[in-house]
Backbone of each chain as ProteinMPNN parsed JSONL, in Angstrom:
{"seq_chain_A": "XXXXXXXXXXXXXXXXXXXXXXXXXXXXXXXXXXXXXXXXXXXXXXXXXXXXXXXXXXXXXXXXXXXXXXXXXXXXXXXXXXXXXXXXXXXXXXXXXXXXXXXXXXXXXXXXXXXXXXXXXXXXXXXXXXXXXXXXXXXX", "coords_chain_A": {"N_chain_A": [[-15.275, -0.11, -22.266], [-13.825, 2.934, -21.291], [-10.705, 4.496, -22.322], [-8.033, 5.671, -20.215], [-6.478, 8.431, -18.547], [-4.043, 8.529, -16.168], [-4.539, 10.099, -13.162], [-6.108, 10.346, -10.973], [-5.669, 8.41, -9.165], [-5.643, 6.48, -6.134], [-3.55, 5.882, -3.458], [-3.044, 3.959, -0.716], [-1.333, 3.391, 2.233], [-0.766, 1.489, 5.047], [-3.111, 2.485, 6.207], [-2.921, 5.143, 5.564], [-3.265, 7.933, 3.448], [-1.356, 8.235, 0.742], [-1.462, 9.264, -1.754], [-0.926, 11.777, -3.014], [1.766, 11.871, -2.848], [2.747, 10.039, -4.508], [3.697, 8.903, -7.779], [3.645, 6.883, -9.6], [2.494, 3.538, -10.079], [2.779, 0.039, -9.971], [1.738, -3.191, -10.453], [3.001, -6.434, -9.887], [2.487, -9.702, -10.666], [3.118, -12.973, -10.576], [3.055, -16.303, -11.596], [4.967, -19.111, -10.867], [6.556, -20.899, -13.464], [6.217, -24.176, -13.986], [7.9, -26.83, -15.267], [6.521, -29.582, -16.682], [6.981, -31.359, -18.619], [6.773, -34.226, -20.686], [8.045, -37.059, -22.507], [7.242, -36.688, -25.89], [5.758, -36.824, -29.201], [5.887, -34.376, -30.628], [7.679, -32.771, -29.387], [6.974, -30.668, -27.834], [6.805, -28.467, -25.005], [5.388, -28.805, -21.722], [3.592, -27.069, -19.301], [2.86, -26.201, -15.882], [1.162, -23.979, -13.662], [2.899, -22.678, -10.962], [4.004, -21.737, -7.735], [3.081, -18.46, -6.476], [4.316, -15.205, -6.925], [4.068, -11.994, -5.709], [4.013, -8.462, -5.964], [3.933, -4.891, -5.431], [5.063, -2.002, -6.966], [5.795, 1.248, -6.122], [6.384, 4.573, -7.084], [7.558, 7.074, -5.173], [7.493, 10.52, -4.081], [10.098, 11.911, -2.244], [9.473, 12.698, 1.066], [9.511, 14.191, 4.186], [7.884, 14.921, 6.256], [5.404, 15.104, 8.952], [3.752, 12.08, 9.317], [4.156, 11.577, 6.633], [5.748, 10.343, 3.608], [8.359, 9.12, 4.366], [8.035, 8.875, 7.145], [6.012, 7.05, 7.276], [6.904, 4.802, 5.809], [9.565, 4.046, 6.551], [9.581, 3.054, 9.316], [8.028, 0.772, 8.871], [9.645, -0.767, 7.244], [12.009, -0.965, 8.803], [11.13, -2.309, 11.127], [10.195, -4.648, 10.117], [7.485, -4.853, 9.558], [4.176, -5.943, 8.795], [1.896, -4.467, 6.635], [-1.14, -2.83, 5.534], [-1.992, -2.457, 2.099], [-3.333, -0.455, -0.491], [-4.669, 0.216, -3.692], [-6.497, 2.284, -5.674], [-7.876, 2.891, -8.793], [-9.449, 5.18, -9.508], [-10.073, 7.755, -7.473], [-12.312, 9.277, -7.193], [-14.541, 7.911, -7.689], [-16.778, 5.323, -6.651], [-15.73, 2.112, -5.361], [-15.931, -0.607, -7.572], [-17.007, -2.837, -10.238], [-15.98, -1.47, -12.457], [-14.058, 0.02, -11.354], [-11.927, -1.286, -9.805], [-10.413, -2.203, -6.678], [-7.113, -2.709, -5.66], [-5.887, -4.777, -3.165], [-4.028, -5.781, -0.265], [-1.915, -7.451, 2.158], [1.257, -6.394, 3.007], [4.904, -6.32, 2.996], [7.681, -4.12, 3.469], [10.418, -4.818, 2.093], [12.796, -3.85, 1.134], [14.384, -0.658, 1.276], [15.12, 2.366, -0.072], [15.776, 5.361, -0.1], [16.99, 8.446, -1.589], [18.905, 11.135, -3.107], [19.242, 13.558, -5.738], [21.112, 16.209, -6.952], [19.354, 19.105, -7.796], [17.19, 17.795, -8.835], [13.856, 16.37, -8.677], [13.104, 14.759, -5.662], [12.772, 11.487, -5.676], [11.838, 8.072, -5.198], [11.707, 4.51, -5.634], [9.538, 2.147, -4.12], [9.076, -1.111, -3.114], [6.357, -3.144, -2.434], [5.9, -6.126, -0.975], [3.83, -8.899, -1.237], [2.636, -10.518, 1.659], [1.183, -12.52, 2.894], [-1.045, -15.409, 2.801], [-3.288, -14.605, 1.417], [-2.485, -12.856, -0.491], [-2.104, -10.329, -3.086], [-4.917, -8.834, -4.409], [-7.568, -7.908, -6.68], [-10.475, -6.162, -5.778], [-14.011, -5.714, -6.015], [-15.877, -4.699, -4.391]], "CA_chain_A": [[-14.541, 0.62, -21.227], [-13.019, 4.029, -21.824], [-9.284, 4.576, -21.976], [-7.926, 6.654, -19.141], [-5.206, 9.054, -18.211], [-3.928, 8.376, -14.716], [-4.218, 11.206, -12.251], [-6.994, 10.335, -9.815], [-5.4, 7.182, -8.411], [-5.506, 6.614, -4.681], [-2.609, 4.919, -2.892], [-3.15, 3.966, 0.746], [-0.377, 2.502, 2.889], [-0.929, 1.462, 6.499], [-4.281, 3.331, 6.491], [-2.585, 6.542, 5.313], [-3.41, 8.301, 2.043], [-0.111, 8.791, 0.212], [-1.702, 9.498, -3.187], [-0.286, 12.99, -3.509], [3.216, 11.692, -2.788], [3.095, 8.947, -5.416], [3.457, 9.268, -9.181], [3.435, 5.702, -10.441], [2.232, 2.308, -9.336], [2.813, -1.095, -10.898], [1.579, -4.513, -9.831], [3.644, -7.586, -10.519], [1.913, -10.938, -10.139], [3.694, -13.982, -11.464], [3.06, -17.7, -11.178], [6.15, -19.834, -11.322], [6.263, -21.825, -14.555], [6.82, -25.469, -13.636], [7.999, -27.69, -16.447], [6.067, -30.965, -16.43], [7.02, -31.975, -19.95], [7.17, -35.623, -20.821], [8.391, -37.413, -23.892], [6.092, -36.64, -26.798], [6.212, -36.813, -30.598], [6.125, -33.04, -31.191], [8.751, -32.081, -28.655], [6.432, -29.49, -27.139], [6.89, -28.446, -23.549], [4.12, -28.695, -21.001], [3.838, -26.325, -18.056], [1.809, -25.943, -14.905], [1.418, -22.78, -12.854], [3.368, -23.048, -9.623], [3.784, -20.761, -6.664], [2.824, -17.094, -6.956], [5.105, -14.118, -6.334], [3.357, -10.747, -6.001], [4.474, -7.224, -5.332], [3.539, -3.628, -6.058], [6.12, -1.002, -6.884], [5.271, 2.623, -6.161], [7.404, 5.619, -7.07], [7.149, 8.14, -4.256], [8.314, 11.709, -3.86], [10.648, 11.919, -0.898], [8.832, 13.694, 1.925], [9.929, 13.815, 5.534], [6.995, 15.567, 7.223], [4.607, 14.27, 9.857], [2.894, 11.082, 8.653], [4.363, 11.567, 5.192], [6.304, 9.112, 3.045], [9.406, 8.49, 5.178], [7.491, 8.548, 8.475], [5.175, 5.855, 7.141], [7.57, 3.628, 5.232], [10.789, 3.584, 7.217], [9.301, 2.138, 10.443], [7.519, -0.51, 8.357], [10.824, -1.513, 6.787], [12.929, -1.201, 9.934], [10.569, -3.268, 12.087], [9.685, -5.823, 9.39], [6.048, -4.846, 9.834], [3.211, -6.179, 7.726], [0.944, -3.354, 6.597], [-2.133, -2.902, 4.465], [-1.717, -1.659, 0.896], [-4.488, -0.351, -1.378], [-4.565, 1.082, -4.877], [-7.776, 2.466, -6.362], [-7.581, 3.672, -10.0], [-10.124, 6.484, -9.521], [-10.485, 8.088, -6.105], [-13.56, 10.05, -7.185], [-15.632, 6.984, -8.007], [-16.841, 4.21, -5.698], [-15.167, 0.825, -5.776], [-16.907, -1.408, -8.306], [-16.421, -3.611, -11.334], [-15.221, -0.606, -13.373], [-13.051, 0.734, -10.557], [-11.546, -2.285, -8.8], [-9.344, -1.805, -5.752], [-6.1, -3.716, -5.336], [-5.658, -4.788, -1.713], [-3.255, -6.895, 0.264], [-1.001, -7.175, 3.26], [2.59, -6.379, 2.4], [6.073, -5.881, 3.76], [8.635, -3.299, 2.73], [11.633, -5.589, 2.344], [13.971, -3.002, 0.886], [14.025, 0.754, 1.375], [16.315, 3.025, -0.599], [15.649, 6.772, -0.468], [18.244, 9.098, -1.983], [18.597, 12.422, -3.72], [20.133, 14.013, -6.802], [21.116, 17.68, -6.981], [18.558, 19.782, -8.81], [16.093, 16.967, -9.343], [12.832, 15.991, -7.704], [13.504, 13.631, -4.822], [11.84, 10.368, -5.833], [12.421, 6.728, -5.117], [10.734, 3.433, -5.762], [9.385, 1.253, -2.972], [8.37, -2.331, -3.489], [5.555, -3.77, -1.388], [5.835, -7.55, -1.301], [2.713, -9.585, -0.579], [3.256, -11.258, 2.759], [0.371, -13.581, 3.491], [-1.629, -16.338, 1.832], [-4.336, -13.942, 0.617], [-1.822, -12.188, -1.596], [-2.651, -9.065, -3.577], [-6.035, -9.155, -5.303], [-8.494, -6.822, -6.985], [-11.826, -6.316, -5.202], [-14.995, -4.82, -6.649], [-16.793, -4.206, -3.34]], "C_chain_A": [[-13.708, 1.742, -21.835], [-11.539, 3.881, -21.47], [-9.17, 5.601, -20.85], [-6.527, 7.236, -19.061], [-5.127, 9.034, -16.695], [-3.662, 9.702, -14.028], [-5.114, 11.244, -11.019], [-6.761, 9.115, -8.936], [-5.274, 7.469, -6.923], [-4.607, 5.488, -4.168], [-2.692, 5.042, -1.374], [-2.192, 2.936, 1.328], [-0.559, 2.611, 4.395], [-2.001, 2.479, 6.943], [-4.036, 4.816, 6.23], [-2.633, 6.841, 3.808], [-2.129, 8.981, 1.544], [-0.232, 9.13, -1.28], [-0.901, 10.675, -3.73], [1.235, 12.908, -3.488], [3.678, 10.595, -3.746], [2.843, 9.371, -6.851], [3.413, 8.068, -10.113], [3.22, 4.492, -9.547], [2.19, 1.174, -10.346], [2.746, -2.406, -10.128], [2.384, -5.536, -10.618], [3.073, -8.834, -9.864], [2.323, -12.051, -11.085], [3.634, -15.372, -10.842], [4.34, -18.355, -11.706], [5.742, -20.818, -12.425], [6.995, -23.129, -14.269], [6.755, -26.386, -14.858], [7.6, -29.121, -16.081], [6.043, -31.733, -17.765], [7.451, -33.435, -19.883], [7.596, -35.879, -22.25], [7.127, -37.321, -24.738], [6.581, -36.441, -28.229], [6.545, -35.432, -31.139], [7.267, -32.304, -30.505], [8.277, -30.849, -27.911], [6.594, -29.607, -25.625], [5.505, -28.314, -22.938], [4.417, -28.045, -19.659], [2.613, -26.312, -17.158], [2.188, -24.684, -14.138], [1.798, -23.209, -11.443], [3.063, -21.971, -8.602], [3.7, -19.34, -7.235], [3.648, -16.077, -6.19], [4.413, -12.808, -6.705], [3.99, -9.564, -5.278], [3.899, -6.021, -6.085], [4.687, -2.652, -5.88], [5.506, 0.383, -7.066], [6.457, 3.583, -6.201], [6.867, 6.781, -6.249], [8.057, 9.351, -4.389], [8.828, 11.629, -2.428], [10.012, 13.034, -0.089], [9.033, 13.247, 3.359], [9.09, 14.478, 6.618], [6.247, 14.555, 8.082], [3.668, 13.376, 9.049], [2.98, 11.163, 7.132], [5.189, 10.335, 4.817], [7.322, 8.405, 3.96], [8.867, 8.033, 6.533], [6.599, 7.305, 8.431], [6.042, 4.643, 6.815], [8.78, 3.125, 6.016], [10.517, 2.684, 8.423], [8.788, 0.769, 9.972], [8.682, -1.388, 7.907], [11.704, -1.933, 7.971], [12.425, -2.314, 10.861], [9.967, -4.508, 11.431], [8.166, -5.977, 9.566], [5.233, -5.189, 8.593], [2.167, -5.072, 7.784], [-0.063, -3.568, 5.469], [-1.696, -2.005, 3.306], [-2.977, -1.637, 0.041], [-4.169, 0.581, -2.543], [-5.915, 1.099, -5.571], [-7.521, 3.344, -7.588], [-8.217, 5.061, -10.009], [-10.698, 6.793, -8.141], [-11.817, 8.818, -6.041], [-14.787, 9.18, -7.458], [-15.594, 5.836, -7.006], [-16.199, 2.951, -6.274], [-16.262, 0.015, -6.463], [-16.225, -2.145, -9.436], [-15.607, -2.755, -12.311], [-14.175, 0.232, -12.638], [-12.587, -0.189, -9.43], [-10.38, -1.809, -7.933], [-8.401, -2.976, -5.509], [-5.816, -3.633, -3.841], [-4.786, -5.97, -1.328], [-2.421, -6.462, 1.446], [0.421, -7.384, 2.753], [3.669, -6.051, 3.422], [6.958, -5.038, 2.847], [10.007, -3.916, 2.979], [12.909, -4.816, 2.031], [13.502, -1.548, 0.873], [15.239, 1.567, 0.979], [16.073, 4.467, -1.043], [17.009, 7.35, -0.865], [17.92, 10.478, -2.502], [19.645, 12.76, -4.766], [19.989, 15.522, -6.92], [20.266, 18.21, -8.138], [17.388, 18.984, -9.35], [15.081, 16.675, -8.253], [13.295, 14.743, -6.961], [12.436, 12.539, -4.972], [12.571, 9.056, -5.62], [11.311, 5.687, -5.165], [10.728, 2.571, -4.507], [8.564, 0.053, -3.426], [7.659, -2.909, -2.267], [5.358, -5.234, -1.783], [4.703, -8.204, -0.525], [3.26, -10.543, 0.473], [2.331, -12.223, 3.477], [-0.337, -14.376, 2.39], [-2.692, -15.691, 0.947], [-3.755, -13.234, -0.588], [-2.415, -10.824, -1.911], [-3.739, -9.407, -4.591], [-6.891, -7.93, -5.529], [-9.876, -7.141, -6.433], [-12.756, -5.307, -5.858], [-16.049, -4.333, -5.638], [-15.975, -3.755, -2.141]], "O_chain_A": [[-12.967, 1.518, -22.792], [-11.169, 3.245, -20.483], [-10.129, 6.321, -20.572], [-5.541, 6.613, -19.455], [-6.054, 9.478, -16.016], [-2.652, 10.352, -14.299], [-4.914, 12.067, -10.126], [-7.569, 8.821, -8.055], [-4.857, 8.552, -6.512], [-4.864, 4.308, -4.406], [-2.439, 6.111, -0.817], [-2.232, 1.76, 0.966], [-0.511, 3.707, 4.953], [-1.819, 3.219, 7.909], [-4.844, 5.656, 6.624], [-2.1, 6.079, 3.001], [-1.852, 10.134, 1.873], [0.774, 9.266, -1.977], [-0.274, 10.575, -4.785], [1.915, 13.772, -4.043], [4.863, 10.262, -3.79], [1.896, 10.107, -7.128], [3.166, 8.229, -11.308], [3.701, 4.435, -8.415], [1.639, 1.32, -11.437], [3.583, -2.689, -9.271], [2.436, -5.504, -11.847], [3.165, -9.001, -8.648], [1.925, -12.071, -12.25], [4.094, -15.592, -9.722], [4.725, -18.159, -12.859], [4.711, -21.483, -12.325], [8.224, -23.188, -14.302], [5.683, -26.665, -15.395], [8.26, -29.778, -15.275], [5.213, -32.613, -17.994], [8.354, -33.815, -19.138], [7.51, -34.993, -23.101], [6.07, -37.817, -24.347], [7.688, -35.949, -28.447], [7.395, -35.31, -32.021], [7.757, -31.302, -31.025], [9.09, -30.07, -27.411], [6.528, -30.695, -25.053], [4.578, -27.786, -23.553], [5.366, -28.418, -18.969], [1.477, -26.401, -17.625], [3.366, -24.362, -13.982], [1.1, -24.004, -10.813], [1.988, -21.372, -8.612], [4.187, -19.066, -8.332], [3.677, -16.085, -4.959], [4.194, -12.538, -7.886], [4.436, -9.67, -4.136], [3.444, -6.136, -7.222], [5.219, -2.495, -4.782], [4.796, 0.646, -8.036], [7.417, 3.427, -5.446], [5.853, 7.389, -6.591], [9.225, 9.236, -4.757], [8.073, 11.313, -1.509], [10.013, 14.19, -0.513], [8.771, 12.099, 3.715], [9.525, 14.588, 7.765], [6.425, 13.342, 7.962], [2.896, 13.849, 8.215], [2.016, 10.861, 6.428], [5.314, 9.399, 5.607], [7.156, 7.23, 4.286], [9.198, 6.947, 7.01], [6.455, 6.599, 9.429], [5.935, 3.597, 7.455], [8.993, 1.918, 6.13], [11.159, 1.642, 8.552], [9.074, -0.257, 10.589], [8.701, -2.593, 8.158], [12.084, -3.096, 8.107], [13.202, -3.152, 11.319], [9.315, -5.318, 12.091], [7.647, -7.085, 9.702], [5.564, -4.773, 7.483], [1.621, -4.775, 8.846], [0.147, -4.385, 4.572], [-1.111, -0.941, 3.508], [-3.623, -2.669, -0.141], [-3.488, 1.595, -2.385], [-6.416, 0.061, -6.004], [-6.995, 4.447, -7.44], [-7.596, 6.02, -10.466], [-11.672, 6.181, -7.701], [-12.394, 8.966, -4.963], [-15.92, 9.661, -7.457], [-14.522, 5.422, -6.564], [-16.135, 2.754, -7.487], [-17.393, -0.038, -5.982], [-15.003, -2.085, -9.578], [-14.659, -3.245, -12.924], [-13.492, 1.057, -13.246], [-12.822, 0.086, -8.253], [-9.483, -1.107, -8.4], [-8.831, -4.086, -5.194], [-5.539, -2.556, -3.312], [-4.802, -7.016, -1.977], [-2.241, -5.272, 1.705], [0.743, -8.41, 2.153], [3.402, -5.585, 4.529], [6.981, -5.217, 1.629], [10.679, -3.582, 3.956], [13.968, -5.093, 2.592], [12.365, -1.253, 0.504], [16.283, 1.472, 1.624], [16.156, 4.766, -2.234], [18.052, 6.799, -0.511], [16.792, 10.949, -2.361], [20.787, 12.306, -4.692], [18.877, 16.046, -6.981], [20.437, 17.817, -9.292], [16.671, 19.453, -10.234], [15.394, 16.724, -7.064], [13.809, 13.799, -7.56], [11.33, 12.668, -4.448], [13.779, 8.957, -5.839], [10.163, 5.937, -4.797], [11.772, 2.302, -3.913], [7.504, 0.193, -4.036], [8.264, -3.133, -1.219], [4.73, -5.537, -2.798], [4.625, -8.079, 0.697], [4.213, -11.281, 0.224], [2.661, -12.699, 4.563], [-0.236, -14.051, 1.207], [-2.965, -16.176, -0.151], [-4.441, -13.032, -1.59], [-3.135, -10.241, -1.1], [-3.508, -10.178, -5.522], [-6.944, -7.027, -4.694], [-10.383, -8.25, -6.6], [-12.351, -4.199, -6.209], [-16.995, -3.636, -6.006], [-16.539, -3.305, -1.143]]}, "seq_chain_B": "XXXXXXXXXXXXXXXXXXXXXXXXXXXXXXXXXXXXXXXXXXXXXXXX", "coords_chain_B": {"N_chain_B": [[-10.228, -5.801, 23.337], [-11.554, -2.486, 22.896], [-13.796, -0.021, 21.551], [-12.422, 3.133, 20.694], [-12.158, 6.711, 20.725], [-10.774, 8.716, 18.246], [-8.725, 11.429, 16.966], [-7.9, 12.749, 13.863], [-4.721, 13.825, 12.98], [-2.952, 14.447, 10.993], [-2.122, 15.695, 7.691], [-2.204, 13.743, 5.79], [-4.221, 12.117, 6.497], [-6.248, 9.397, 7.89], [-7.174, 6.121, 7.544], [-9.282, 6.7, 5.748], [-10.37, 8.934, 6.907], [-10.273, 12.482, 7.275], [-7.895, 15.133, 8.103], [-8.408, 16.505, 11.306], [-10.829, 15.351, 11.662], [-13.005, 13.416, 13.727], [-13.147, 10.061, 14.828], [-14.546, 6.867, 15.614], [-13.195, 3.828, 16.569], [-12.069, 0.393, 16.62], [-9.09, -0.212, 16.775], [-6.374, -2.22, 15.567], [-3.862, -3.086, 17.865], [-1.094, -2.677, 17.294], [-1.186, -1.185, 14.936], [-2.475, 1.081, 15.874], [-0.518, 2.052, 17.646], [1.619, 2.625, 15.88], [0.415, 4.587, 14.272], [-0.094, 6.639, 16.093], [2.49, 7.234, 16.984], [3.702, 8.248, 14.639], [2.267, 10.464, 14.221], [-0.198, 10.486, 12.94], [-2.693, 10.173, 14.125], [-4.447, 10.991, 17.222], [-5.452, 9.91, 20.433], [-8.628, 10.762, 21.538], [-8.904, 12.845, 24.277], [-6.82, 11.546, 25.355], [-3.24, 11.157, 26.106], [-1.03, 13.671, 24.801]], "CA_chain_B": [[-10.184, -4.463, 22.739], [-12.827, -1.773, 22.86], [-13.749, 1.138, 20.655], [-11.923, 4.392, 21.252], [-12.366, 7.842, 19.825], [-9.503, 9.3, 17.807], [-8.759, 12.622, 16.131], [-6.855, 12.688, 12.831], [-3.856, 14.99, 13.188], [-2.035, 14.652, 9.858], [-2.71, 16.032, 6.387], [-2.351, 12.516, 4.999], [-5.429, 11.42, 6.948], [-6.097, 8.052, 8.454], [-8.262, 5.166, 7.305], [-10.405, 7.354, 5.062], [-10.781, 10.14, 7.638], [-9.397, 13.61, 6.985], [-7.319, 15.846, 9.246], [-9.374, 17.208, 12.139], [-12.035, 14.532, 11.825], [-13.024, 12.461, 14.845], [-13.774, 8.793, 14.472], [-14.539, 5.837, 16.648], [-12.76, 2.571, 15.957], [-11.378, -0.604, 17.433], [-7.901, -0.425, 15.951], [-5.352, -3.179, 15.944], [-2.979, -2.422, 18.831], [0.159, -2.244, 16.652], [-1.524, -0.111, 13.99], [-2.748, 2.262, 16.694], [0.761, 2.554, 18.16], [2.362, 3.23, 14.76], [-0.283, 5.787, 13.816], [0.096, 7.692, 17.104], [3.915, 7.603, 16.983], [4.09, 9.044, 13.473], [1.48, 11.697, 14.225], [-1.397, 10.405, 12.1], [-3.889, 10.31, 14.968], [-4.261, 10.971, 18.669], [-6.66, 9.446, 21.094], [-9.344, 11.906, 22.104], [-8.861, 12.824, 25.732], [-5.618, 10.826, 25.77], [-2.022, 11.957, 26.205], [-0.609, 14.261, 23.521]], "C_chain_B": [[-11.56, -3.819, 22.811], [-12.673, -0.55, 21.966], [-13.235, 2.367, 21.394], [-12.22, 5.49, 20.241], [-11.013, 8.489, 19.532], [-9.76, 10.585, 17.027], [-7.611, 12.498, 15.127], [-6.04, 13.968, 12.888], [-2.924, 15.278, 12.009], [-2.784, 14.937, 8.566], [-2.979, 14.778, 5.552], [-3.51, 11.653, 5.478], [-5.151, 10.068, 7.58], [-7.359, 7.25, 8.182], [-9.507, 5.83, 6.695], [-10.922, 8.606, 5.75], [-9.764, 11.256, 7.377], [-8.906, 14.299, 8.256], [-8.41, 16.618, 9.992], [-10.631, 16.406, 12.425], [-11.888, 13.621, 13.05], [-13.652, 11.167, 14.357], [-13.626, 7.799, 15.612], [-14.146, 4.518, 15.987], [-12.125, 1.657, 16.993], [-10.142, -1.003, 16.639], [-7.043, -1.554, 16.488], [-4.311, -2.44, 16.799], [-1.699, -1.869, 18.187], [-0.077, -1.101, 15.663], [-1.771, 1.192, 14.754], [-1.444, 2.901, 17.167], [1.564, 3.256, 17.051], [1.738, 4.563, 14.357], [-0.098, 6.947, 14.8], [1.543, 8.177, 17.09], [4.275, 8.497, 15.806], [3.246, 10.314, 13.33], [0.257, 11.681, 13.333], [-2.661, 10.694, 12.903], [-3.482, 10.551, 16.42], [-5.58, 10.526, 19.287], [-7.341, 10.642, 21.741], [-9.379, 11.783, 23.625], [-7.645, 12.111, 26.266], [-4.435, 11.76, 25.857], [-1.656, 12.48, 24.831], [0.662, 13.581, 23.05]], "O_chain_B": [[-12.587, -4.497, 22.791], [-11.562, -0.109, 21.67], [-13.568, 2.605, 22.555], [-12.493, 5.231, 19.069], [-10.224, 8.768, 20.434], [-10.851, 10.806, 16.5], [-6.483, 12.178, 15.504], [-6.593, 15.067, 12.85], [-2.184, 16.261, 12.037], [-3.913, 14.49, 8.367], [-3.878, 14.764, 4.711], [-3.755, 10.578, 4.93], [-4.007, 9.658, 7.776], [-8.463, 7.655, 8.544], [-10.637, 5.542, 7.092], [-11.818, 9.271, 5.232], [-8.562, 11.01, 7.273], [-9.437, 14.074, 9.344], [-9.23, 17.3, 9.378], [-11.404, 16.742, 13.322], [-10.802, 13.13, 13.359], [-14.589, 11.187, 13.559], [-12.72, 7.883, 16.441], [-14.709, 4.142, 14.958], [-11.71, 2.081, 18.072], [-10.145, -2.004, 15.923], [-6.991, -1.809, 17.692], [-3.931, -1.311, 16.49], [-1.272, -0.753, 18.484], [0.725, -0.173, 15.566], [-1.334, 2.264, 14.335], [-1.275, 4.118, 17.104], [2.115, 4.337, 17.26], [2.444, 5.546, 14.128], [0.039, 8.099, 14.388], [1.801, 9.377, 17.173], [5.079, 9.417, 15.96], [3.478, 11.13, 12.439], [-0.278, 12.738, 12.998], [-3.576, 11.367, 12.429], [-2.329, 10.343, 16.799], [-6.659, 10.74, 18.736], [-6.693, 11.441, 22.417], [-9.814, 10.774, 24.181], [-7.435, 12.06, 27.478], [-4.567, 12.975, 25.709], [-1.927, 11.836, 23.818], [1.189, 13.925, 21.992]]}, "name": "protein", "num_of_chains": 2, "seq": "XXXXXXXXXXXXXXXXXXXXXXXXXXXXXXXXXXXXXXXXXXXXXXXXXXXXXXXXXXXXXXXXXXXXXXXXXXXXXXXXXXXXXXXXXXXXXXXXXXXXXXXXXXXXXXXXXXXXXXXXXXXXXXXXXXXXXXXXXXXXXXXXXXXXXXXXXXXXXXXXXXXXXXXXXXXXXXXXXXXXXXXXXXXX"}
């Protein structure tokens, strides 16, 4: 597999292509570590994977136009709406084993736009997986 | 629900369709309402 420089990624939120308004994306998927250690001669701990917490954090440019970042995200946050989230590493290539798409239904539990004088208006938004299917990579 | 025809009205597109494109779909009622309210789509022949 070749290395890659990210610039063709596709970010879709609630069926809307926000790729051009996003500059970073990061999945977090973590199983709780449950300690099931018993007495043993070596003193080693034993763990099992517990419940799973998943989210995706996207850094967006602040944009307040029609069907742009704020118009998409704020109603989702305000109304506690579950929405679809998709991330495709390369928008110019079909979904497949070498270009898997991350998909899931998420909620925007916190929303914190802001601005700093003289700087690009950006803020991070965390999409938290909100149903049993979670966030998963698909190859079809 | 039944299929309706929509026109994409925003630069950010909708469900893989680009601005100006017409498409036929059976959208989830809440998704349809959100998309129309924020200006992503309008129903063809429907109210503006």
